[in-house]
N, C-alpha and C positions, 0 to 999 in steps of 0.2 A: 855641683851634679853628685846625685846618689846614683846606685846601681839599685836596683831590686832584683833578688835575688827569687825570690818568689816566680817571678813571671814564667813562664813557658813560651818558647816560640812556637807559630807556626807555621808550617810550612805548605806553600802552596803549587802544589804538583798539575795543578790544571793545565798551563800553558807547557809541562814538561810531556801529558798527555797527548797532548793537541798535536805535537812535534813527529812523539811517535806514531799517531796516528797516520800525520802525513807521510812521514816515512813507509810507512807499510802500504798504504794506496798506492805508493809510488813500485815500489820495492813487488804489488802484486801486479800492476801494470805492465811495469816491462819484463820478467819472467820469461811469459810467453815468448814473448819475441826475441830473445835470446838464444840463437843457431849457436852448436858449437858442435864443427866437422871435422871430421879423423880422415887422413887421407888412408886407407886401408893397400896394402898392394896384396894382390890375391898371388897364389903360385900361379904358375901353369901346367893345364892341365895335357893329357895325351890326347894327340890330335888325331893319333891312329886307331885308339880301340874308343869305340862308340857305343854309348847304353841301348841296348834293341830295348822296343817300346812292346811290354806285354799287351797282348791284345786282354781288354775283357771276356767275360765269362759269362753267358744270360742264360739263369735258369728261369722258366716256364711254368707256374701251377696253374691248371684249369678249373671250370667248376665241378668236375668229377674226379678231384681232388688225387691227376697225373701229375709227374712228376716230369719236366722236359731238359735236357738236356743236351741239347744240339738236337741229333734223330734220335739219341735213346731215350727211353720210354720207363720209368717207375712210377713203380705206384707207391702213395705216402708214406705206407707202412715198412716196404722196403727202403724208401730210400735213404735212413741213416746208413747201413750197411753196403749199400751200393755206393753210397758217396763215398765213404771212408776208401773201397776198395780203386775208385776211378781217381782218386783226390792224387795218385804218386805220377799222375797222365801229367797234369797239369802245376805252372810254378807257383808257390803257396806265395805269390805278391799279387799275384793275379788280381785284381777289381772284379767279385762276382754281382751282376743286378740280377734282384728277382722281381719279375713278373708274374705278381698272382692275379686271379679272377677275383674282382669285388668282390662277388658271392659270398666267397671264403670265409673261414672264420679265422677270429683273430690268432685262435693257437696252432691252427692248419699252418698258418705263415710262421709260429714262429719255430714249431716244430723241423720247418725247414731249414731256416738258418738256425735252428742251432746245431741242427746234424752238420751244415756248413762247417762254422767254425770249430767242431770238433773233431773235424777232417785237418783242420790244418789253417784254414785261410781267414785272413783278419780285416779284408778289407772289402766287405760282405756292404751292399745299399738296396734299399726297395726302391723301382723305378714306381711312373706315376706319370698318368697322362697331362700334370700341370705343367 
């Protein structure tokens, strides 16, 4: 028996790749089915103090560019100054809904929204009929 030292062995890695692909497919199928559940014990809150709900504020803008807050009426140009003055009456966490006439320009509605944001209110939304 003679040994041929120039012979180079060839590795057949096809079975190894097949096994790895099967294991990968099994892992991909079973991973979403695993559910990890941790029990968390939450602290008890104060039962005497409850959060009071802050009523939303509605601001309306008509075709004539008049801005209404409740029964108060302002012109579009005077609204930013007046909004800063009357903002102290309301909580800054109040949600403000803006109802604007469909015929108004985008710039007019954004002018009102910017005045509200400058007054310190962060929760501002536009209301639609949809």
